[in-house]
C-alpha positions in Angstrom: -4.2 7.4 74.9 -6.2 4.4 73.4 -8.8 6.8 72.0 -6.1 8.9 70.3 -4.5 5.8 68.8 -8.0 4.6 67.6 -8.6 8.0 66.0 -5.2 8.0 64.2 -5.8 4.4 63.0 -9.2 5.5 61.5 -7.6 8.4 59.8 -4.8 6.2 58.4 -7.4 3.7 57.0 -9.5 6.6 55.6 -6.5 8.0 53.8 -5.5 4.6 52.4 -9.1 4.1 51.2 -9.0 7.6 49.6 -5.7 6.8 47.8 -7.1 3.5 46.5 -10.3 5.2 45.3 -8.2 7.8 43.5 -6.1 5.1 41.8 -9.2 3.2 40.7 -10.8 6.4 39.3 -7.6 7.2 37.4 -7.3 3.7 36.1 -10.9 3.6 35.1 -10.6 6.9 33.2 -7.5 5.6 31.4 -9.3 2.4 30.4 -12.2 4.5 29.1 -9.9 6.8 27.1 -8.0 3.8 25.7 -11.4 2.2 24.7 -12.4 5.4 22.9 -9.1 5.6 21.1 -9.3 2.0 20.1 -12.9 2.2 18.9 -12.1 3.1 15.3 -9.7 0.1 15.1 -12.3 -2.2 16.6 -15.0 -0.9 14.3 -12.8 -1.5 11.3 -12.0 -5.0 12.4 -15.7 -5.7 12.4 -16.4 -4.4 8.9 -16.9 -7.3 6.5 -14.5 -7.5 3.6 -16.9 -8.9 1.1 -15.7 -11.1 -1.7 -12.1 -10.6 -2.9 -11.9 -10.2 -6.6 -9.1 -12.4 -8.0 -8.1 -11.4 -11.6 -6.6 -13.7 -14.2 -2.9 -13.3 -13.7 -0.9 -13.0 -16.9 2.6 -14.4 -17.5 5.3 -11.7 -17.2 8.8 -12.4 -18.5 12.0 -11.9 -16.5 10.3 -10.5 -13.4 12.6 -8.9 -10.9 10.7 -7.2 -8.0 8.8 -4.3 -9.6 10.4 -4.6 -13.0 10.0 -7.1 -15.9 11.7 -7.8 -19.2 15.2 -7.6 -20.4 17.2 -4.9 -18.5 19.2 -4.4 -21.7 16.2 -3.8 -23.9 16.4 -0.8 -26.2 13.3 0.8 -24.7 12.9 1.4 -21.0 9.5 2.5 -19.7 9.3 3.8 -16.1 5.7 4.1 -14.9 4.7 6.3 -12.0 1.2 5.3 -10.8 -1.1 5.5 -7.9 -3.0 2.4 -6.7 -6.0 4.6 -6.1 -6.0 6.1 -9.6 -8.7 4.8 -11.9 -6.8 5.7 -15.1 -3.8 3.8 -13.7 -6.0 0.7 -13.2 -7.3 1.1 -16.8 -3.8 1.2 -18.1 -2.7 -1.8 -16.1 -5.7 -3.9 -17.2 -5.6 -2.7 -20.9 -2.6 -1.2 -22.5 -0.2 -2.4 -19.9 -1.0 -6.0 -20.7 -0.7 -5.4 -24.5 2.8 -3.9 -24.0 3.7 -6.9 -21.9 2.6 -9.4 -24.6 3.8 -7.4 -27.6 7.0 -5.7 -26.5 8.3 -7.0 -23.2 8.0 -10.7 -24.0 10.2 -10.3 -27.1 12.8 -8.3 -25.3 12.1 -4.9 -26.8 10.9 -3.1 -23.7 12.0 -3.2 -20.1 9.2 -2.0 -17.8 9.5 -0.6 -14.2 6.5 0.1 -12.0 6.8 2.7 -9.3 4.2 4.0 -7.0 3.8 7.7 -6.0 1.1 7.2 -3.5 -1.5 10.0 -3.7 -0.3 13.3 -5.1 -3.3 15.1 -3.8 -4.9 13.8 -0.6 -4.0 11.2 2.1 -5.2 7.7 1.0 -4.2 4.1 1.6 -1.9 4.3 -1.4 1.4 4.5 0.4 0.5 1.5 2.6 -0.5 -0.5 -0.5 2.8 0.6 -2.2 4.8 -0.7 0.7 2.8 -3.9 0.7 3.4 -4.5 -3.0 7.2 -4.2 -2.4 6.9 -6.6 0.5 5.1 -9.1 -1.8 7.9 -8.5 -4.3 10.4 -9.9 -1.7 8.6 -13.2 -2.4 8.4 -12.8 -6.2 4.8 -11.7 -6.1 4.9 -7.9 -6.8 3.0 -8.1 -10.0 0.3 -10.4 -8.7 -0.2 -8.2 -5.7 -0.3 -5.2 -8.1 -3.1 -6.9 -10.1 -5.0 -7.8 -6.9 -5.0 -4.2 -5.7 -6.3 -2.8 -9.0 -9.0 -5.5 -9.2 -10.2 -4.5 -5.8 -9.6 -0.8 -6.1 -13.3 0.2 -5.7 -13.5 -1.6 -2.3 -10.1 -0.4 -1.1 -10.9 3.3 -1.8 -14.6 3.2 -0.8 -14.2 5.3 2.4 -12.1 6.3 5.4 -13.0 3.2 7.5 -11.9 0.5 5.0 -9.9 -2.2 6.9 -6.8 -1.9 4.7 -4.7 -4.2 6.8 -7.3 -7.0 6.6 -7.3 -6.6 2.9 -3.5 -6.9 2.9 -3.8 -10.1 4.9 -6.4 -11.5 2.5 -4.3 -10.6 -0.5 -1.2 -12.2 1.0 -3.1 -15.4 1.8 -4.6 -15.5 -1.7 -1.0 -15.3 -3.1 0.2 -18.0 -0.7 2.8 -15.7 0.7 4.9 -16.5 3.8 2.7 -14.5 6.0 5.2 -14.2 8.9 7.7 -12.6 6.5 5.1 -10.5 4.9 3.7 -9.2 8.2 7.2 -8.5 9.5 8.0 -6.5 6.3 4.8 -4.4 6.8 5.3 -3.9 10.6 8.9 -2.8 10.2 7.9 -0.4 7.4 10.8 -1.9 5.4 9.9 0.0 2.2 8.8 3.3 3.6 12.0 5.0 2.5 11.7 3.4 -1.0 8.1 4.6 -1.6 9.1 8.1 -0.4 12.0 8.0 -2.9 9.6 7.0 -5.6 7.5 10.1 -4.8 10.6 12.3 -4.8 11.9 10.9 -8.1 8.4 11.4 -9.7 8.4 15.1 -8.7 12.0 15.6 -9.9 11.0 14.0 -13.2 8.2 16.5 -13.7 5.4 14.1 -12.8 2.3 16.0 -11.6 -0.4 13.4 -12.2 -0.9 9.7 -12.6 -0.3 7.7 -14.6 2.8 9.2 -16.1 5.6 7.4 -17.9 9.2 8.0 -18.8 9.8 6.3 -22.2 13.6 6.4 -22.7 13.5 9.5 -20.5 10.7 11.2 -22.3 7.8 12.2 -20.1 4.4 10.9 -21.3 1.4 11.9 -19.2 -1.8 10.0 -18.9 -3.4 6.8 -20.0 -3.2 7.5 -23.7 -4.8 5.3 -26.3 -3.0 2.0 -26.9 -2.2 3.0 -30.5 -0.4 6.1 -29.2 1.7 4.0 -26.8 2.6 1.7 -29.7 3.6 4.7 -31.9 5.8 6.0 -29.0 7.5 2.7 -28.5 8.0 2.1 -32.2 9.5 5.5 -32.5 11.9 4.8 -29.7 12.8 1.5 -31.2 13.6 3.1 -34.5 16.3 5.3 -32.9 
C-alpha cells in the first residue's frame, strides 16, 4: 500500500512539474513575442533627434486656432496643405508670410489653414495635423505649423523617424502645457477633424497640395507671389 501511495505521489509531483514547465515555456514565448513586437518602438526611442530647427516666428493678427485675420474680411482664403509637401513649406515660408503682412494684417484677408494629410501614401502627416490642432488649443497652432515645416526634412526622412519624440520636443519648445498636449494626442481628440479636412478637400475638388479656395475659387499649387497678389486684388475689386 505504501509503495502504491509513493508511486502516486511521484506521479502527482511529476505532473505538477510538467504543468509548471509548460507555463514557463508559454510565458517565455509570450515575452519573446512581446519583445519582438516592441523592438521597432524601442529602436525608434533610441534614434537621436538631432538639433531642432526653430524658425523666426512672425506676428499673426487675430489668431483663432487654425485661422487668422478678420472673419468679416472681404477675401477668405482656405488653404489645404500637407505637412510633408515641399511646395506647401515653400508657400508657408514665402508667399504665405507676404500675404499675412500685406493683406491679413490690414483686415483684407481672412486665412484658414487645413491639413489633408497625405493624399498619396501613408506618412506622419495625419499625426502632425492632429498635433497642430492640439497646440491650437493653447493658442500655438501657427507656431507649431512653422516648427513642422522648418523640420520637414528630418520628420519625413524615413519610416523609423521617432515622430512622437519630435512632438514632445516641439511642445516643450513652445512651452505648452505638456500634460494637456499629451492628453489631446493620446485621446486622438482631433482625429475626426483631420478626417473632415480630408473629406472637405476632396469635395472641393482638391487633388494635390497646396490648393486654395479664394472666395470659393479653387487655385492649385504654390504659384508665384505676384499671381496670388493679382488673385487677391481681383477678389477685392469685386
